[in-house]
C-alpha positions in Angstrom: -20.4 -5.2 -25.3 -22.0 -7.4 -22.3 -23.4 -5.6 -19.4 -24.4 -7.1 -15.8 -27.3 -9.3 -15.7 -26.7 -10.2 -19.4 -24.9 -13.1 -19.6 -22.4 -14.4 -23.0 -21.8 -17.9 -24.0 -18.9 -19.1 -25.7 -17.9 -22.5 -26.8 -14.0 -23.6 -27.0 -11.7 -25.0 -29.7 -8.9 -27.3 -29.7 -6.8 -24.6 -30.5 -8.1 -23.2 -27.0 -6.6 -26.2 -25.1 -4.4 -25.4 -22.1 -5.3 -21.9 -21.8 -6.0 -20.4 -18.4 -10.1 -19.6 -17.7 -9.3 -16.0 -16.6 -6.6 -15.1 -19.7 -8.9 -16.7 -22.2 -12.0 -14.9 -20.9 -10.0 -11.4 -20.9 -9.1 -12.3 -24.8 -12.7 -12.4 -25.7 -13.7 -9.5 -23.3 -10.7 -7.3 -23.5 -13.0 -3.6 -22.4 -13.2 -5.6 -18.9 -9.6 -5.6 -16.7 -8.3 -9.3 -16.1 -8.6 -8.4 -12.2 -12.7 -7.8 -13.1 -13.0 -11.0 -14.3 -11.1 -12.8 -11.8 -13.5 -11.5 -9.7 -15.8 -12.6 -11.5 -14.7 -16.3 -11.6 -14.0 -16.5 -7.7 -17.6 -15.0 -7.1 -19.3 -17.8 -9.9 -19.8 -15.7 -12.2 -18.0 -17.5 -14.7 -19.0 -21.0 -15.3 -17.8 -24.0 -17.5 -20.6 -26.2 -18.8 -22.5 -25.1 -16.2 -20.1 -25.2 -13.0 -18.5 -22.7 -11.2 -14.3 -23.3 -11.3 -11.6 -21.5 -9.9 -8.9 -18.9 -12.2 -6.3 -21.7 -12.4 -8.7 -23.8 -14.6 -7.5 -24.6 -17.7 -9.4 -24.6 -20.8 -10.1 -27.7 -23.0 -11.5 -28.2 -26.5 -15.3 -27.5 -26.7 -15.6 -26.3 -23.5 -19.3 -24.2 -22.9 -18.4 -21.4 -21.0 -20.7 -18.6 -19.9 -19.6 -15.2 -18.4 -22.4 -13.1 -16.5 -20.8 -10.1 -16.1 -21.2 -7.6 -13.2 -21.3 -4.3 -12.1 -17.9 -2.5 -10.5 -18.6 -1.7 -7.1 -19.2 2.0 -6.6 -16.7 4.4 -6.9 -17.2 6.0 -3.4 -15.8 4.9 -0.3 -18.4 3.6 2.4 -18.0 3.9 6.0 -17.2 0.5 8.0 -17.2 -0.1 11.6 -13.4 -0.5 12.3 -11.5 0.5 15.2 -8.9 3.0 14.8 -6.4 4.7 16.8 -6.2 8.4 17.1 -2.8 10.3 18.5 -4.1 13.8 17.7 -7.3 15.6 16.6 -8.6 19.2 16.0 -10.9 21.1 13.9 -8.6 20.9 10.9 -6.9 17.0 11.1 -6.6 14.0 12.8 -3.7 11.7 13.5 -4.0 7.9 12.7 -1.6 5.2 14.2 -2.3 3.2 11.3 -1.6 -0.4 12.1 0.5 -3.1 9.7 -1.8 -4.8 6.8 -4.0 -2.2 6.5 -4.7 -0.4 3.0 -5.2 3.1 3.4 -7.5 3.3 0.4 -9.6 1.0 -2.1 -7.3 0.1 -5.3 -6.4 -2.9 -6.6 -9.0 -5.6 -6.2 -9.4 -4.1 -2.5 -12.6 -2.6 -1.5 -13.0 -2.8 1.7 -11.2 -2.9 5.4 -9.1 0.3 4.5 -8.5 3.2 6.5 -10.7 5.3 4.8 -13.8 3.0 5.4 -13.0 3.2 9.1 -12.4 7.2 9.1 -15.5 8.0 7.3 -17.4 5.7 10.0 -15.2 7.7 12.8 -14.8 11.1 11.5 -18.3 11.3 9.1 -17.3 14.0 6.4 -13.6 14.6 5.4 -11.7 16.8 2.6 -12.6 16.2 -0.8 -9.6 17.0 -2.3 -8.3 13.9 -3.3 -11.4 12.5 -4.9 -14.2 10.2 -3.7 -12.4 7.0 -2.8 -9.3 9.2 -1.2 -11.3 11.8 1.1 -8.8 13.1 3.3 -5.8 11.1 2.6 -3.1 13.9 2.2 -0.2 11.0 2.6 0.0 7.1 2.3 2.1 4.3 4.0 2.5 1.3 2.5 0.0 -1.4 3.4 2.5 -3.4 5.7 4.0 -0.2 7.4 2.7 1.1 10.1 2.2 4.1 12.5 1.7 8.0 12.4 -0.1 9.0 9.5 -2.2 12.5 8.9 -6.0 12.8 7.6 -7.5 16.3 6.5 -10.9 17.0 7.7 -11.8 19.8 5.6 -10.2 21.2 1.5 -8.3 24.2 3.4 -6.5 22.2 5.7 -5.9 19.5 3.0 -4.6 22.1 0.5 -2.5 23.6 3.3 -0.8 20.4 4.2 -0.3 18.8 0.7 1.5 22.4 0.5 3.6 21.3 3.3 4.6 18.0 2.0 5.4 19.1 -1.5 7.5 21.8 0.1 9.5 19.1 2.1 8.5 21.3 5.1 7.4 18.5 6.8 10.2 16.0 8.6 9.3 12.0 8.8 11.3 9.8 10.9 10.9 6.2 10.8 11.8 3.1 12.9 13.4 0.0 10.9 15.2 -3.2 11.6 18.1 -4.0 8.7 19.9 -7.1 7.9 23.3 -7.3 8.6 25.9 -4.6 10.5 25.2 -1.0 9.1 29.3 0.4 9.2 28.9 3.9 9.5 27.1 5.2 12.5 24.9 7.8 10.6 24.6 7.9 6.7 22.7 9.8 4.0 21.4 7.6 0.6 20.6 9.9 -1.9 19.7 8.0 -5.3 16.4 8.3 -7.6 14.1 5.9 -7.8 11.9 4.9 -10.5 9.8 1.9 -11.5 11.6 -1.6 -11.8 11.6 -2.1 -15.7 11.7 -5.8 -15.4 9.8 -6.5 -11.8 6.6 -4.2 -12.0 5.7 -4.2 -8.3 9.1 -2.9 -7.0 10.8 -0.1 -7.5 14.8 0.4 -8.1 17.4 2.6 -6.9 19.9 1.4 -9.6 19.2 3.1 -12.4 20.6 6.8 -13.3 17.1 8.1 -13.9 13.9 8.5 -11.6 12.4 10.7 -9.0 15.2 12.5 -6.7 15.4 10.9 -3.2 17.2 11.1 -0.2 17.2 9.1 3.5 19.2 9.9 6.5 20.0 7.1 9.0 21.2 6.8 12.2 21.8 4.1 14.0 19.9 3.2 17.6 21.3 -0.4 18.1 23.1 -2.9 16.8 22.4 -6.9 17.0 24.4 -9.6 16.5 22.9 -10.5 12.7 20.5 -6.8 12.6 21.0 -2.9 12.8 18.1 -1.0 14.4 17.7 2.5 12.4 16.4 5.6 12.8 15.7 6.9 9.6 14.7 10.1 8.4 13.2 11.3 4.7 13.2 14.5 3.0 11.2 13.0 -0.1 8.5 10.6 0.0 8.5 8.4 -2.9 7.1 5.0 -3.3 8.7 2.5 -1.1 11.5 4.9 -0.7 13.4 3.7 2.7 12.8 -0.1 1.6 14.3 0.6 -2.1 17.1 3.0 -0.3 18.3 0.5 2.5 18.1 -2.5 0.0 20.4 -0.5 -2.3 23.0 -0.4 0.2 22.8 -4.4 1.0 20.8 -3.7 4.2 17.5 -4.9 3.2 14.5 -4.5 5.7 14.0 -7.3 7.9 10.9 -9.3 6.8 11.0 -7.3 3.2 10.5 -10.3 0.9 10.0 -7.6 -2.2 13.6 -6.4 -1.7 15.7 -9.4 -1.1 15.1 -10.0 2.5 14.0 -13.7 3.9 10.9 -14.0 5.2 10.0 -13.8 8.9 6.8 -16.2 9.1 6.6 -15.2 13.0 6.8 -11.2 12.4 4.3 -11.5 9.3 5.3 -8.2 8.0 8.4 -6.2 7.3 9.5 -4.2 10.2 9.2 -0.2 9.2 7.2 2.1 11.5 6.3 5.8 11.2 7.3 6.7 14.3 7.4 10.8 14.2 5.8 13.3 12.0 6.6 17.1 12.6 4.7 19.7 10.6 2.7 22.9 11.3 -1.0 23.4 12.1 -2.9 24.1 9.1 -5.1 27.3 11.1 -2.5 28.4 13.3 0.9 27.5 11.8 2.5 26.5 15.2 5.1 23.6 14.5 3.6 20.1 15.7 5.3 16.9 16.3 3.3 13.6 16.8 5.0 10.2 17.5 3.4 6.5 17.5 5.4 4.4 19.7 6.9 1.1 17.7 4.2 -1.4 16.9 3.5 -3.8 19.6 4.3 -6.9 17.4 7.9 -5.1 16.2 8.8 -4.4 19.7 8.2 -8.1 21.2 9.8 -9.4 17.9 13.1 -6.7 18.9 13.0 -8.1 22.4 13.5 -11.2 21.5 16.7 -10.5 20.1 
């Protein structure tokens, strides 16, 4: 097995003609993930006939291919000086107003610029219950969902908050704009959510099996082609609100993954974690923390 700083060389054959370089290398070095090999190609560590190529390069017969493996990034989150908006803080936890576009923790090719990197710079040590890549992370928001998110500073607080989440004692309220005119002023969607067997990046509520999930909505305002909703969820499944609303033919505005048309001027989907209600770990006092609607969403809403 090749190691970092120890390059390996191959020569292609006529039967290899037309294959993508990343697929071809992965077939010969299956112990490395394709995303890792793609990273090597992008950083010039895979050379064809002595020259760096793009991941879309297609193989020709008798290409000379050199692969110089690199060590993976360290499996520890590092501190980065990234601005954060703090909504609440005490000795046990901090509530952050997460912006859209920020990934919560490293993974799937993202190693920097995450909420965890920013938290470590701002607060130093956080709870270790979630492991070295997810310090302090009790729950998550999708990358393009903005709003309030709780982070645990110590292990005892983390365990207490995690128990509240798993016991469905935490109230989570979101604001969203959906396509079309939602028929009823209030409603409840109760459908199990599972990984889509065909499109693996998506979840689905169309199957009979899956993890139980419910979402309740209330109409806040109606527009000609859209409805502004408040949504309360009692479970926290992956993409839950997006999947449930798409299942009743009212996809979240900008959510192209679930069938909504693209909204280039918005640059994200219209979903905001507005309020979270829970009990403070040390005192048991009930606490509700709110995040105002993200400025770019408020501006877009005003144009309607």
